[in-house]
C-alpha positions in Angstrom: 36.4 -41.6 56.5 39.3 -44.1 57.4 37.7 -46.6 55.0 37.6 -44.0 52.2 41.2 -43.0 52.7 42.3 -46.6 52.8 40.4 -47.3 49.5 42.1 -44.3 47.8 45.5 -45.5 49.1 44.8 -48.9 47.7 43.9 -47.5 44.3 47.2 -45.5 44.3 49.2 -48.5 45.2 47.6 -50.5 42.4 48.6 -47.8 39.9 52.2 -47.9 41.2 52.3 -51.7 40.8 52.7 -52.4 44.5 49.7 -54.9 44.5 50.2 -58.2 43.0 47.8 -59.3 40.2 47.7 -63.0 41.0 46.7 -62.9 44.7 43.2 -62.7 46.0 41.7 -61.0 49.0 38.5 -61.4 50.8 36.2 -58.6 51.8 36.7 -59.2 55.5 40.5 -59.0 55.2 40.1 -55.7 53.4 38.0 -54.2 56.1 40.3 -55.4 58.8 43.6 -54.3 57.2 44.9 -51.1 58.8 47.0 -50.1 55.8 45.8 -51.4 52.4 48.5 -49.6 50.5 51.2 -51.8 51.9 49.3 -55.1 51.9 50.2 -57.4 48.9 46.7 -58.0 47.8 44.8 -58.1 44.5 41.3 -57.7 43.2 40.6 -60.5 40.8 36.9 -59.4 40.5 34.9 -56.3 41.2 35.0 -55.8 44.9 32.5 -53.8 46.9 33.4 -52.1 50.2 30.4 -51.1 52.2 30.2 -48.9 55.3 27.5 -46.9 57.0 27.6 -44.0 54.6 29.9 -45.2 51.7 29.7 -47.8 49.0 32.7 -48.0 46.8 33.1 -50.3 43.8 36.5 -50.7 42.3 36.6 -52.3 38.8 39.9 -53.5 37.5 41.0 -54.6 34.1 42.6 -58.1 33.6 44.3 -57.0 30.4 46.8 -54.8 32.3 47.9 -57.6 34.7 50.4 -58.9 32.2 52.2 -55.5 32.3 52.8 -55.8 36.0 50.3 -53.1 37.1 46.6 -52.9 37.6 44.7 -49.6 37.0 41.3 -49.2 38.7 38.8 -48.0 36.2 36.4 -46.6 38.7 39.0 -44.9 41.0 38.9 -41.6 39.2 35.2 -41.5 39.0 34.9 -42.3 42.7 37.3 -39.5 43.6 35.3 -37.0 41.5 32.0 -38.1 43.1 33.4 -37.9 46.6 34.8 -34.4 45.9 31.5 -33.2 44.4 29.6 -34.6 47.4 31.9 -32.8 49.9 31.7 -29.5 48.0 27.9 -29.7 47.8 27.7 -30.4 51.5 29.8 -27.4 52.4 28.3 -24.9 50.0 24.6 -26.1 50.3 24.2 -27.9 53.6 20.4 -27.4 53.5 20.1 -29.0 50.1 21.8 -32.3 50.9 19.0 -34.9 50.6 18.5 -37.1 53.6 16.9 -40.3 52.6 15.9 -41.1 56.1 14.0 -37.9 56.7 10.2 -38.1 56.5 8.1 -35.5 54.8 4.5 -35.2 56.0 2.3 -33.4 53.4 -1.2 -32.1 54.2 -3.5 -33.5 51.5 -6.7 -31.9 50.5 -8.6 -35.2 50.3 -7.8 -36.0 54.0 -10.1 -33.2 55.2 -13.9 -33.4 55.3 -15.9 -31.2 53.0 -16.7 -27.8 54.5 -14.6 -25.3 56.4 -11.8 -27.9 57.1 -11.2 -28.4 53.4 -11.4 -24.7 52.6 -8.8 -24.0 55.3 -6.6 -26.8 53.9 -6.9 -25.2 50.4 -6.0 -21.7 51.6 -3.0 -23.1 53.5 -1.9 -25.3 50.6 -0.3 -22.4 48.7 0.7 -18.9 49.7 -1.1 -17.5 46.7 -4.4 -18.7 48.1 -4.0 -17.0 51.5 -6.8 -14.5 50.7 -9.0 -13.1 53.5 -11.4 -10.2 54.0 -10.1 -7.1 55.8 -13.5 -5.7 56.8 -12.7 -2.2 55.9 -16.2 -0.9 56.4 -16.4 -2.3 60.0 -13.1 -0.8 60.8 -14.4 2.6 59.5 -17.5 2.3 61.6 -15.6 1.4 64.8 -13.1 4.2 64.2 -15.8 6.8 63.7 -17.7 5.7 66.8 -14.6 5.8 69.0 -13.5 9.0 67.4 -16.8 10.7 68.4 -16.5 9.4 71.9 -13.1 11.0 72.2 -14.4 14.2 70.7 -17.1 14.4 73.5 -14.5 13.7 76.2 -12.2 16.3 74.7 -15.0 18.9 74.7 -15.8 18.0 78.3 -12.1 18.5 79.4 -12.0 21.8 77.6 -15.1 23.1 79.4 -13.7 22.0 82.7 -10.4 23.8 82.1 -12.3 26.9 81.0 -14.6 26.9 84.0 -11.8 26.5 86.5 -9.9 29.4 84.9 -13.0 31.6 85.2 -13.7 30.7 88.8 -10.3 31.8 90.0 -8.9 31.1 93.4 -8.1 27.4 94.2 -9.8 26.2 91.0 -7.5 28.4 88.9 -4.5 27.3 90.9 -5.4 23.6 90.2 -4.6 24.2 86.6 -1.0 25.0 87.5 -0.4 22.2 90.0 -1.3 18.6 89.5 -1.2 17.7 93.3 -3.7 20.4 94.1 -5.9 19.3 91.2 -5.8 15.7 92.4 -6.6 16.6 96.0 -9.4 18.9 95.1 -12.9 17.7 95.8 -15.8 19.1 93.8 -18.8 20.1 95.9 -21.5 19.8 93.1 -20.8 16.1 92.5 -19.0 16.6 89.2 -16.1 14.3 88.4 -12.6 15.5 88.9 -10.1 16.2 86.1 -8.2 13.0 87.1 -11.3 10.9 86.6 -12.0 12.5 83.3 -8.4 12.0 82.1 -8.7 8.3 83.1 -11.8 7.9 80.9 -9.9 9.6 78.0 -6.9 7.3 78.5 -9.1 4.2 78.3 -10.8 5.4 75.1 -7.5 6.4 73.5 -6.0 3.0 74.3 -8.9 1.4 72.4 -8.8 3.9 69.5 -5.0 3.9 68.8 -4.5 0.1 68.2 -7.6 -0.1 66.1 -6.3 2.8 64.0 -2.9 1.2 63.5 -4.5 -2.1 62.7 -6.7 -0.5 60.0 -3.5 1.1 58.6 -1.7 -2.2 58.4 -4.7 -3.9 56.7 -4.9 -1.1 54.1 -1.2 -1.4 53.4 -1.3 -5.2 52.9 -1.0 -6.6 49.3 -4.0 -7.2 47.2 -4.5 -10.6 45.6 -4.1 -10.8 41.9 -7.0 -11.6 39.7 -5.6 -15.0 38.9 -5.5 -15.9 42.6 -9.0 -14.6 43.2 -10.3 -16.6 40.3 -8.6 -19.8 41.6 -10.3 -19.3 45.0 -13.7 -18.8 43.3 -13.3 -21.8 41.1 -12.5 -23.9 44.2 -15.6 -22.6 45.9 -17.8 -23.1 42.8 -16.9 -26.6 41.9 -19.4 -29.4 41.4 -19.5 -30.1 45.1 -19.2 -26.7 46.8 -17.5 -26.9 50.3 -19.5 -23.9 51.6 -23.2 -22.9 51.4 -24.4 -19.7 49.9 -23.6 -16.8 52.0 -20.5 -18.3 53.7 -18.6 -18.1 50.4 -19.6 -14.5 49.6 -16.3 -13.2 51.0 -14.5 -14.4 47.8 -16.5 -12.0 45.7 -15.8 -8.8 47.6 -12.9 -7.9 45.4 -12.1 -4.5 46.9 -12.1 -5.8 50.5 -9.8 -8.8 50.0 -6.1 -8.9 51.0 -3.4 -11.5 50.9 -1.0 -12.3 53.7 1.6 -13.4 51.2 4.6 -11.1 51.2 5.1 -9.1 48.1 8.0 -10.1 45.7 9.8 -8.0 43.1 8.8 -10.3 40.3 5.5 -11.6 41.7 3.5 -10.7 38.5 6.1 -12.5 36.4 5.7 -15.7 38.6 2.0 -15.5 38.0 2.5 -15.1 34.2 4.8 -18.2 34.1 2.3 -20.3 36.1 -0.6 -19.2 33.8 1.5 -20.1 30.8 2.3 -23.5 32.2 -1.3 -24.2 32.9 -2.2 -23.5 29.3 0.6 -25.7 28.0 -0.8 -29.2 27.5 2.6 -30.9 27.6 2.9 -32.9 30.8 6.6 -33.2 30.7 7.0 -29.4 30.8 4.6 -29.1 33.7 6.2 -31.9 35.7 9.6 -30.1 35.5 8.1 -27.4 37.7 6.4 -29.7 40.2 8.3 -31.5 42.9 7.3 -34.8 44.4 6.1 -33.2 47.6 4.0 -30.7 45.7 2.4 -33.4 43.7 1.3 -35.2 46.8 -0.9 -32.3 48.0 -3.9 -33.4 46.1 -5.2 -36.1 43.7 -7.7 -33.8 42.1 -6.8 -33.3 38.4 -8.5 -29.9 38.3 -6.1 -28.5 41.0 -2.5 -28.0 39.8 0.2 -26.8 42.1 3.6 -25.6 41.1 6.8 -25.6 43.2 7.5 -22.0 44.1 11.3 -22.5 44.2 11.4 -23.9 40.7 9.2 -21.1 39.3 11.4 -18.5 41.1 14.6 -20.1 39.6 13.1 -20.0 36.1 12.1 -16.3 36.6 15.6 -15.4 37.8 17.0 -17.0 34.7 14.6 -14.9 32.5 15.5 -11.7 34.3 19.2 -12.4 34.0 18.9 -13.1 30.3 16.9 -9.9 29.8 19.5 -7.8 31.6 22.3 -9.5 29.5 20.4 -8.7 26.3 19.9 -5.1 27.4 23.6 -4.7 28.0 25.0 -6.6 24.9 22.7 -5.6 22.1 23.0 -1.7 22.5 26.8 -2.0 22.8 26.9 -4.2 19.6 24.7 -1.8 17.7 26.7 1.2 18.8 29.9 -0.5 17.7 28.6 -1.4 14.3 27.2 2.1 13.8 30.3 3.9 15.0 32.3 2.2 12.2 30.4 4.2 9.6 31.7 7.8 9.1 28.4 9.4 8.2 26.3 12.2 9.7 23.4 9.8 10.1 25.5 7.5 12.3 25.5 10.0 15.2 21.7 10.4 15.0 21.3 6.6 15.0 23.6 6.3 18.0 21.5 8.8 19.9 18.3 6.9 19.0 19.8 3.6 20.1 20.8 5.0 23.5 17.3 6.6 23.9 15.5 3.3 23.1 17.8 1.2 25.3 17.3 3.6 28.2 13.6 3.5 27.9 13.6 -0.3 27.8 15.9 -0.5 30.8 13.6 1.9 32.8 10.6 -0.2 31.8 12.3 -3.4 32.9 13.1 -1.8 36.3 9.6 -0.7 36.9 8.1 -4.0 35.9 10.5 -6.5 37.4 11.3 -4.6 40.6 9.7 -2.5 43.3 12.0 0.4 42.7 10.6 3.9 43.4 10.4 6.7 40.8 13.6 8.5 42.0 15.5 5.2 42.0 14.4 4.4 38.4 15.4 7.9 37.4 18.8 7.6 39.0 19.5 4.2 37.5 18.4 5.4 34.0 20.6 8.5 34.3 23.6 6.5 35.3 
């Protein structure tokens, strides 16, 4: 930073005429000088100052030497670039590119054909993270464990009922846990404590399985486009899996995706589908970063950078909202200037249509609930 400040001071001194035009300076003397602003030096040719992080080039004009002052041509441009770099580093520290950082990309062709390549394909994009939830097996297990708990519940109910009818110490054991735990049954039947232990074990197996099934049912379903992409990969000229192992991709109702849902996820899919249909390579390359391009060499597999797609979708949504706000206001203003009875009817119609379009945009572009859409439309 000392070198940068010294360079800026030197540029200011050159503008004020403190630096002679007919003397020369060597690069080592410039780097050693503690105060370049007070040193009577000149730059007779473009001079480059290099440091660990900065390369500054000052270009001077010989035509201004006769006037007694030298104006650096690149000083203003350098100051602007330095200011922009500092602002970018403060506002977006994670986006500052580090040329020394390595980026290791998992490539599909680096994995052998079979399950390793299928796993690499599913991991290459969050849209392809599609798996089977095995809803039928969860239902069978839940029904089996549910019936086991039903039998244990009936057994506990019969024990409570028998102890109440026997009276005496058996009846008192229903009111005191210590008496019930210390009681020994003569006929070899299990105690209530042992029965409750068996019930606890079955419930601990049944509860997590039930919650797991609930979470799987609540997961997002993959779109038709993502399912077709998975099937196309498994059905290429050289299939990675044999028949039977790839059948899970065809069980449409039993598939889930671990990708988190987004408000405009369907719009992202529409943009990607449109880009795949556009044969212009320059348009497609605008949505593909260098790291994304390195994922595969297969021309039949096309990846898009999610951040760029999301940025384009945000621009579309912003423009749509802007249009929905500006156009109705403009129409109402133009109609209100006409003093006719039909103008009021037209104004009501414009408001009604704008409200309907606004509600449709909310329901399509966001995950707003019905009462939220109703409240936003009424407002």
